[in-house]
C-alpha positions in Angstrom: 119.6 109.8 136.4 118.6 106.7 138.4 116.7 103.7 136.7 114.9 101.4 139.2 113.4 98.1 138.2 111.5 96.0 141.1 113.9 95.0 143.9 113.2 94.3 147.4 114.9 97.4 148.8 113.0 99.7 146.6 109.8 98.1 146.3 108.2 100.8 148.4 108.1 103.8 146.0 107.2 101.3 143.1 104.4 99.8 145.3 103.2 103.5 146.0 103.1 104.3 142.2 101.3 100.9 141.6 98.7 102.1 144.2 98.4 105.3 142.2 97.7 103.5 139.1 95.2 101.1 140.5 93.5 104.2 142.2 93.5 106.2 138.9 92.0 103.3 136.9 89.2 103.0 139.4 88.5 106.7 139.2 88.4 106.5 135.6 86.0 103.8 136.0 83.9 105.8 138.2 83.8 108.5 135.7 82.5 106.3 133.1 80.0 104.9 135.3 78.8 108.3 136.1 78.7 109.1 132.5 76.5 106.0 131.9 74.3 106.5 134.5 73.3 110.0 133.5 69.5 110.3 132.7 69.0 112.9 129.9 65.3 112.7 129.6 64.4 115.2 132.0 66.9 118.0 130.9 66.2 118.0 126.9 63.1 119.9 125.6 62.7 117.9 122.5 64.0 114.8 120.4 66.5 116.8 118.4 68.3 118.0 121.5 67.9 114.7 123.0 69.6 113.1 119.9 72.4 115.5 119.9 73.0 115.4 123.7 72.8 111.4 123.5 75.7 111.6 120.9 77.9 113.7 123.0 77.2 111.4 125.9 78.1 108.3 123.9 81.2 110.1 122.7 82.0 111.0 126.3 81.5 107.3 127.4 83.9 106.1 124.7 86.6 108.6 125.5 86.5 107.4 129.1 87.4 103.7 128.1 90.4 102.2 129.9 92.8 100.9 127.2 94.1 97.9 129.0 97.6 97.8 127.4 97.9 101.5 127.1 99.5 103.2 130.1 97.1 105.4 131.9 100.0 107.7 132.8 103.8 107.5 132.0 105.2 110.2 133.7 105.4 112.4 137.0 106.4 116.0 137.6 107.3 117.2 141.0 107.2 121.0 140.9 109.9 123.2 143.0 106.7 125.6 143.5 102.9 125.4 143.0 102.3 126.3 139.4 100.7 129.5 138.7 100.8 130.5 142.6 102.9 133.2 144.0 106.1 131.7 144.8 105.6 132.1 148.7 108.3 131.2 151.1 108.5 127.6 151.8 105.5 126.8 149.4 105.6 123.2 148.8 105.4 122.5 145.0 102.7 119.9 143.6 103.1 116.5 142.0 101.5 115.9 138.8 100.9 112.3 136.9 101.3 112.9 133.2 99.1 110.8 131.0 97.0 110.3 127.8 93.9 111.9 129.4 92.5 113.6 132.5 91.2 111.7 135.3 89.8 113.0 138.8 88.7 111.4 141.9 85.1 111.8 143.6 86.0 115.3 145.1 87.2 116.5 141.6 90.7 116.6 142.3 93.1 115.5 139.4 94.8 112.1 139.6 96.3 112.2 136.2 96.7 115.3 134.0 96.3 115.3 130.2 99.6 115.3 128.4 98.4 118.3 126.4 97.7 120.5 129.3 100.2 123.3 130.0 101.2 122.0 133.4 102.4 119.0 131.4 104.7 120.7 129.1 108.0 120.4 131.2 107.7 116.8 131.0 108.8 117.1 127.4 110.8 120.5 127.4 112.4 120.6 130.9 116.5 120.1 130.9 119.3 120.7 133.3 119.9 123.9 131.4 116.4 125.1 131.7 114.5 122.9 134.5 111.2 124.9 134.2 110.6 125.0 137.9 110.9 121.0 138.0 112.5 119.2 140.8 112.1 115.7 139.6 111.2 114.2 136.5 110.0 110.5 136.6 109.4 108.2 133.9 107.5 104.9 133.9 108.3 101.5 132.4 105.5 99.1 131.5 105.0 95.7 130.3 101.5 94.9 129.1 99.8 97.5 130.9 101.5 96.6 134.3 103.9 99.4 135.7 107.3 97.4 136.0 110.0 100.3 136.6 110.6 103.7 136.9 113.4 106.2 136.4 114.3 109.6 138.0 116.1 112.8 136.9 116.7 115.5 139.2 116.5 118.4 137.0 117.6 120.9 140.0 120.7 118.9 140.9 123.3 120.3 138.7 125.9 117.7 139.9 124.0 115.0 138.2 125.1 114.6 134.4 122.5 114.7 131.8 122.0 111.4 130.0 119.9 109.6 127.3 117.0 108.1 129.3 117.2 104.3 129.5 113.6 103.9 129.7 112.9 106.1 126.9 115.3 104.1 124.8 113.5 100.9 125.8 110.0 102.2 124.9 111.1 103.3 121.5 112.8 99.7 121.1 110.1 97.8 122.7 108.8 95.3 120.0 105.4 96.1 118.3 102.7 93.7 117.8 99.8 95.3 116.5 99.3 98.9 115.0 101.5 101.8 115.3 102.2 102.2 119.0 101.1 105.0 121.5 104.3 107.2 121.2 102.9 109.9 123.4 105.5 108.9 126.1 108.5 109.3 123.9 108.0 113.0 122.5 111.3 115.1 122.2 111.8 118.6 123.0 112.3 119.7 119.4 109.2 117.7 118.4 107.2 119.2 121.4 107.7 122.7 119.9 106.1 121.8 116.8 103.1 119.8 118.2 102.4 123.0 120.5 102.8 125.8 117.8 99.7 127.8 117.3 96.8 126.8 115.4 96.7 129.6 113.1 100.2 129.0 111.7 101.0 126.4 109.0 104.2 124.4 109.7 106.2 122.0 107.4 108.4 119.3 108.9 111.3 118.0 106.8 112.4 114.8 108.6 114.5 111.8 107.7 113.5 108.0 108.4 112.8 107.4 112.2 112.8 111.0 113.2 109.1 110.9 114.3 107.4 112.9 111.5 104.2 111.0 111.8 104.2 111.0 115.6 104.6 114.8 115.5 101.8 115.3 112.9 99.2 113.0 115.1 100.1 114.6 118.3 99.7 118.1 116.8 96.4 117.0 115.8 95.5 115.8 119.2 97.1 118.9 120.8 95.2 121.3 118.7 91.7 119.5 119.3 92.3 119.8 122.9 93.2 123.4 122.9 90.8 124.7 120.5 88.3 122.0 120.8 85.1 124.2 120.0 86.5 125.8 116.8 87.6 122.7 115.5 84.5 120.8 116.1 82.9 123.4 113.9 85.5 123.5 111.3 86.7 120.0 111.1 90.3 118.1 111.2 91.6 115.9 108.6 94.7 113.7 108.2 95.7 112.7 104.9 98.0 109.6 104.3 99.4 108.0 101.1 97.5 104.9 101.0 94.9 102.9 102.9 97.4 100.5 104.6 99.3 103.5 106.1 96.0 105.0 107.2 95.0 101.8 108.9 98.6 101.5 110.6 97.9 105.0 112.4 94.0 104.9 113.0 94.7 103.2 116.4 97.0 106.1 117.4 94.7 109.1 117.9 92.1 107.3 120.4 95.4 106.4 122.4 96.1 110.2 122.4 92.7 110.8 123.8 91.0 111.9 120.4 88.3 110.1 118.5 86.9 112.7 116.2 89.4 113.0 113.3 88.6 112.3 109.6 91.5 110.4 107.5 91.6 110.1 104.0 94.0 109.7 100.9 94.3 112.5 98.2 92.3 110.0 96.0 89.5 109.9 98.5 89.3 113.6 98.5 88.9 113.8 94.7 86.7 111.0 94.0 84.2 112.8 91.9 84.9 110.2 88.8 85.5 106.5 89.3 89.2 105.8 88.5 89.8 102.7 86.3 92.7 103.9 84.3 96.5 104.7 84.6 98.7 107.2 83.0 102.4 106.8 81.6 104.6 109.0 83.3 104.9 111.7 80.6 101.1 112.3 80.8 101.1 112.2 84.6 103.7 114.7 84.7 101.9 117.3 82.8 98.6 116.4 84.3 100.3 116.9 87.7 101.8 120.3 86.7 100.4 123.5 88.1 100.0 125.1 84.6 97.1 122.7 84.1 95.0 124.8 86.6 95.4 127.8 84.0 94.2 125.6 81.1 91.2 124.7 83.2 90.4 128.1 84.2 90.6 129.2 80.4 88.4 126.4 79.5 85.6 127.1 82.2 85.5 130.7 81.5 85.4 130.3 77.8 81.8 129.1 78.2 80.8 132.5 78.9 79.6 134.7 75.7 79.0 138.2 75.5 75.4 139.2 74.8 74.4 140.7 71.5 70.6 140.7 72.2 68.6 142.8 74.5 66.5 141.5 77.2 62.7 142.4 77.3 60.8 141.6 80.5 57.0 141.7 80.1 55.2 142.5 83.5 51.4 143.3 83.1 50.9 145.8 80.5 54.6 147.3 80.7 57.5 146.1 78.8 61.0 146.7 80.3 63.9 146.5 77.8 67.6 146.3 78.9 70.2 146.8 75.8 72.6 144.6 74.9 75.5 146.8 75.5 74.3 147.5 79.3 74.0 143.5 79.8 77.5 143.4 78.4 78.8 145.8 81.0 77.1 143.5 83.8 78.8 140.3 82.2 82.3 142.1 81.9 82.0 143.3 85.4 81.3 139.9 86.8 84.2 138.5 84.8 86.4 141.1 86.1 85.5 140.3 89.7 86.8 136.9 89.3 84.5 134.9 91.5 83.7 131.4 91.2 81.9 130.6 87.8 78.9 129.2 89.5 78.5 132.1 91.9 78.7 134.6 89.1 76.0 132.5 87.3 73.7 132.9 90.2 74.5 136.5 90.5 73.7 137.3 86.9 69.9 137.3 87.1 69.8 139.3 90.0 72.0 142.0 88.2 69.8 142.1 85.4 66.8 142.4 87.6 68.2 145.2 89.3 68.6 146.9 86.2 64.9 146.4 85.4 64.1 148.0 88.9 66.2 151.0 88.2 64.0 151.7 85.1 60.8 150.8 87.0 61.7 153.5 89.7 62.5 156.0 87.1 59.1 155.7 85.6 57.4 156.3 89.1 57.0 152.8 90.3 58.1 151.6 93.8 59.1 147.9 93.6 60.3 145.9 96.6 62.6 143.0 97.0 60.0 140.5 96.1 59.3 142.2 92.6 63.2 141.9 92.1 63.0 138.1 93.0 60.1 137.7 90.4 61.9 139.5 87.8 65.0 137.3 88.3 63.0 134.1 87.6 61.2 135.8 84.6 61.5 133.3 81.5 63.3 136.1 79.3 65.9 136.7 82.2 66.4 133.0 82.4 66.8 132.3 78.9 69.4 135.1 78.7 71.4 133.7 81.6 71.3 130.4 80.0 72.9 131.7 76.6 75.4 134.0 78.2 76.5 132.1 81.2 75.6 128.5 80.8 76.1 125.5 83.2 79.3 123.9 83.4 79.6 120.4 84.6 83.3 119.6 85.6 83.8 116.1 84.8 82.3 116.9 81.0 84.6 119.8 80.7 87.7 117.7 81.6 86.4 114.8 79.4 86.4 117.5 76.7 89.5 118.9 77.1 91.3 115.3 77.0 89.4 114.1 74.2 89.1 117.2 71.9 92.7 118.2 70.4 91.2 121.7 69.2 89.4 122.3 72.4 92.8 121.6 74.3 94.8 123.8 72.0 92.5 126.6 72.3 93.0 126.7 76.1 96.5 125.7 76.3 97.8 128.0 73.9 100.9 129.8 75.2 100.5 127.4 78.4 101.5 123.9 77.3 103.8 123.0 74.5 102.4 121.1 71.4 104.2 118.0 73.0 102.7 118.4 76.2 99.2 118.6 74.8 99.8 115.6 72.9 100.9 113.7 76.2 97.6 114.5 77.9 95.2 113.7 75.1 93.5 110.5 75.3 94.5 107.8 72.4 90.9 106.8 72.2 88.5 109.6 73.3 85.8 108.5 75.7 82.1 108.9 74.7 80.7 109.7 78.1 81.8 110.6 81.8 80.7 107.3 83.0 82.5 105.1 80.0 85.8 107.1 80.4 88.8 105.3 82.0 89.7 108.0 84.4 93.4 108.0 86.0 94.1 109.4 89.4 95.7 112.5 87.9 92.4 113.1 85.8 90.4 113.1 89.1 92.5 115.8 90.5 91.8 117.9 87.3 88.0 117.3 87.8 88.6 118.4 91.3 90.0 121.8 90.1 87.4 122.1 87.8 84.7 121.7 90.5 86.4 124.2 92.5 86.6 126.7 89.7 82.6 126.3 89.5 81.9 126.2 93.1 84.0 126.7 96.3 85.4 123.6 98.1 84.5 123.4 101.8 87.5 124.4 103.9 88.5 122.7 107.1 90.1 124.1 110.3 93.2 122.1 110.2 94.6 119.7 107.9 97.7 117.3 108.4 99.3 116.0 105.2 101.9 113.0 105.6 104.3 111.6 103.0 103.9 114.9 101.3 107.0 114.7 99.1 105.1 112.3 96.8 102.5 114.8 95.7 102.2 116.7 92.3 101.6 120.3 92.4 98.0 119.8 91.2 97.4 117.6 94.3 98.9 120.3 96.7 96.3 122.6 95.3 93.6 120.0 95.8 94.6 119.7 99.6 95.3 123.4 99.9 91.5 124.2 98.7 90.5 122.1 101.8 92.3 124.5 104.2 92.0 127.9 102.7 90.5 129.2 105.9 92.4 127.0 108.2 95.9 126.0 108.8 98.3 122.9 107.6 101.1 120.7 109.3 103.1 119.3 106.3 105.0 116.2 107.0 107.5 114.7 104.7 111.4 113.8 103.5 112.6 115.1 100.1 114.9 111.9 99.8 111.9 109.6 100.0 110.0 111.3 96.9 109.4 108.2 94.6 106.9 109.7 92.0 108.0 111.2 88.7 106.6 114.5 90.0 108.3 114.3 93.5 108.6 117.5 95.5 112.0 119.2 94.8 111.7 121.9 97.5 109.4 122.6 100.3 109.2 126.4 99.4 107.8 125.5 96.0 105.4 122.8 97.7 104.0 125.2 100.4 103.3 127.7 97.3 101.1 125.2 95.4 99.4 124.6 98.9 98.7 128.2 99.4 100.6 128.2 102.5 104.0 130.2 101.3 104.4 131.7 104.6 104.7 128.2 106.5 107.6 127.9 108.8 110.1 124.8 107.7 111.3 123.0 110.5 114.1 120.1 110.0 114.1 117.0 112.4 117.6 115.4 112.2 117.7 113.3 115.3 116.8 109.7 114.5 114.9 107.6 117.4 113.7 104.7 115.4 116.1 103.3 113.1 119.6 102.0 114.5 122.7 104.0 113.8 124.3 101.4 111.7 121.2 100.9 109.5 120.7 104.7 109.0 124.4 105.1 108.0 124.1 102.4 105.3 121.0 103.8 103.8 122.6 107.3 104.1 125.3 106.4 101.4 122.7 106.8 98.7 121.7 110.6 100.0 124.4 112.3 97.8 122.6 110.9 94.8 119.0 111.1 95.8 118.9 114.3 97.7 122.1 116.4 97.6 122.1 118.9 100.5 120.1 117.0 102.8 121.7 116.4 106.3 121.8 112.7 107.0 119.9 111.6 110.0 121.9 111.3 113.3 120.5 108.2 115.2 120.7 108.3 118.9 120.7 104.7 119.1 123.6 102.5 119.2 122.8 98.9 118.5 125.9 97.0 117.3 125.1 94.0 115.0 121.9 95.6 113.8 123.0 95.2 110.1 123.9 92.2 108.0 124.5 92.1 104.2 124.5 88.6 102.7 125.5 87.6 99.3 124.0 84.5 98.0 125.3 82.9 94.7 127.7 85.2 92.7 125.6 85.3 89.5 125.0 87.9 87.0 121.0 87.6 86.5 118.2 86.2 88.3 117.7 83.0 86.4 115.1 80.4 87.9 117.8 78.4 89.6 119.3 81.4 91.1 116.0 82.7 92.5 115.4 79.3 94.3 118.7 80.0 96.3 117.7 83.7 97.0 114.2 82.5 98.2 115.8 80.1 100.4 118.3 82.8 101.9 115.3 85.1 102.4 113.3 82.4 104.1 116.3 81.7 106.4 116.7 85.4 107.2 112.9 85.6 108.1 113.2 82.5 110.2 116.2 84.1 112.1 114.4 87.4 112.6 111.2 85.6 113.8 113.3 83.9 116.5 113.4 87.5 118.1 110.4 89.1 119.8 108.4 91.5 117.5 107.3 92.0 113.9 109.2 91.1 110.8 108.8 92.8 107.4 110.0 90.9 104.2 110.4 93.6 101.7 111.1 93.0 97.7 110.5 94.5 94.5 107.1 94.5 93.5 108.2 91.8 90.7 109.5 89.6 93.1 106.6 89.3 95.4 104.9 86.4 93.6 108.2 84.3 93.7 108.5 84.8 97.5 104.8 84.6 98.3 105.1 81.0 96.5 108.3 80.2 98.6 106.7 81.2 102.0 103.4 79.1 101.1 105.7 76.0 100.1 107.6 76.5 103.5 104.1 76.7 105.4 105.1 80.0 106.7 102.0 82.4 107.2 102.2 86.1 106.3 100.3 89.2 106.3 99.8 92.0 104.0 100.9 95.4 104.6 98.6 97.4 107.2 97.1 94.1 108.2 97.8 93.5 112.2 100.2 91.4 113.4 99.1 88.7 116.0 101.3 86.6 118.3 101.2 83.7 116.0 101.6 85.6 112.6 104.5 88.4 112.9 105.6 88.4 109.4 104.3 90.8 106.6 105.3 90.4 102.9 105.8 94.2 101.6 106.0 95.1 98.0 108.6 97.9 97.8 105.9 100.3 96.5 104.0 100.0 99.6 106.8 100.2 102.2 106.9 103.9 102.8 105.5 105.0 106.4 105.5 101.5 107.6 107.9 100.2 110.2 108.9 96.8 111.5 111.1 95.5 114.4 113.0 93.5 111.9 113.5 93.8 108.0 114.7 91.4 105.4 115.2 93.3 102.4 115.6 91.0 99.3 117.7 92.1 96.2 118.3 95.8 96.3 119.2 96.0 92.6 115.8 94.6 91.6 114.2 97.5 93.8 116.0 100.0 91.9 115.5 98.3 88.5 111.5 98.3 89.3 111.4 102.1 89.0 111.2 104.1 85.6 114.5 105.9 86.1 117.6 105.3 88.4 116.9 108.2 90.9 113.5 107.3 91.7 114.7 103.6 92.0 117.5 104.5 94.5 115.1 106.7 96.5 112.5 103.6 96.8 115.6 101.5 97.8 116.3 104.3 100.6 112.7 103.9 101.9 113.1 99.9 102.0 116.4 100.1 103.9 114.9 102.6 106.5 111.9 100.5 107.7 113.7 98.7 110.5 113.6 99.5 114.3 115.9 96.8 115.6 117.7 94.8 112.9 118.1 94.8 109.0 119.4 91.8 106.9 120.1 92.7 103.2 120.1 89.6 100.8 121.2 89.6 97.3 122.3 87.3 94.4 123.3 90.1 92.0 125.7 93.3 92.7 124.4 95.7 95.1 124.0 99.4 93.4 127.4 101.1 93.4 126.5 103.8 96.2 126.2 100.9 98.6 129.4 99.1 97.9 
């Protein structure tokens, strides 16, 4: 493998490649100008068509933007033969530049090929063992959008040894200012297989810190939208993340992958039928998040149906038609047995009763049609019977009653929840109305389940669920409802589960999601976290996730870990925290002397003291998810929000306080594992009290 930076003797190939970059950029500009110059007034029949076409055109113009700091192409493939052609004697292979979107010249010939096109696949997958008809793979190095280096791999040359790409290493290690970077150039073969797996199948990716799970999920969305654009434009795609700061962090990535049309949400956003203003203790949250609550809700919803005891008498003109109670009961029992949604059955009931009336009309010699059946279904006597037998159910009111009324809960949780579990979920102070209730996040999920029991939830074509290990079974059900007819990509790490109901096994989680047949893939090669740092954090694995393989980092960076003891004291009294605060500030200052972003991560309870210390020292800092600028590169991160984020350098304050901030030791150690694995280039651990035994 030969790396080339700019030098006199080799300036020609580099100059040629820069020329291709400049020509591709101007071709993209021409494509954009063509789109902007299109006059759609003559081709549209009416204003509705015009509005639709105009929106499509706007999106096309937006997608043709040249992102100045994002490389237009990052690789080149030289094929041995022309792809797809009969391999004729002496046929010269073609050269393709691989980039984030398709660009063609004035004659329509491709100058850059979309990374998702089949012809681009060998860029990610080809190796010496399986060259995939590639003679040369060239990777490009960029600095702020300028092409500054290239590196060649001769895949057909068996004498050249296989090596880790230096440019790939630099691309991964390049300091990040701003949001999560364009990662399309660094996808690895095992990741690419997941990215390009078929739309129909669901896939679950277990991966430790820095294995690129999020990258894989976002690339998969972008790839599926490319390969199945029309189908997914109809059915929709959704990326679900753990919190707003995480979503803000990834929202810049999809446009850089060539995609604009993807909805993003948290699980709380999806189930926002009621305003969440309350919180649960962990005992209540555990029961409310348990899948058995779905059975309690189903019992409660169906309990509203009462079997009829009175006949229905329909008067039409001078005739009276009577449907006896036993016949009505048969209709109701049959609808109950069909197990369709409560609301759909309620809508079907008047039509069934009307049909029974029509049968009698026909028996007496009349010839009624569909209009007569609809009129009978709307008849006052039929409406009254439906209201008595199958009343409307309002989901939020139903959940309110379950959580407020001990007898109602007992009636529907009998044999499902124990007496203690029922006691745990009951509100201490029953709310008077849906509006005044202090709903918790777990309650909102129950309301969503009840809503789905009444009327079917709209299903999307594909859902990506990131940081999935923190979901409760009821939350998995809520996500699963949104892809019943579509597929899912589930991403997570069992070792990073920090909720009381954290996922124990992926098989169990996929069952709750309704995707029991999904393939579980494990990523164990780490690209983001240095080897020293991940090895230190992995000391916690036997306690927090026995049986999980430790991440094997491909990145050697000696000196990337420092552990500093402040004063040898037993507890954090005021005096001690001054010394600890000062040591943290010193570590931050040291990290800020390097290029890139710095995260100061601390137990939530320590954040106010550190914020005050930073302010007193005149150091400006950001909140998680806010974008770094060249002047402000330090983010103060509460440990509870660190998940999914990453920084070039991390200063971790007082590990024992991070552990102590959680309700139990296992959750505390998992929170610490998350905090220890956010660094891309270096980690400094600062502590005044003893480190947890597992790290010693």
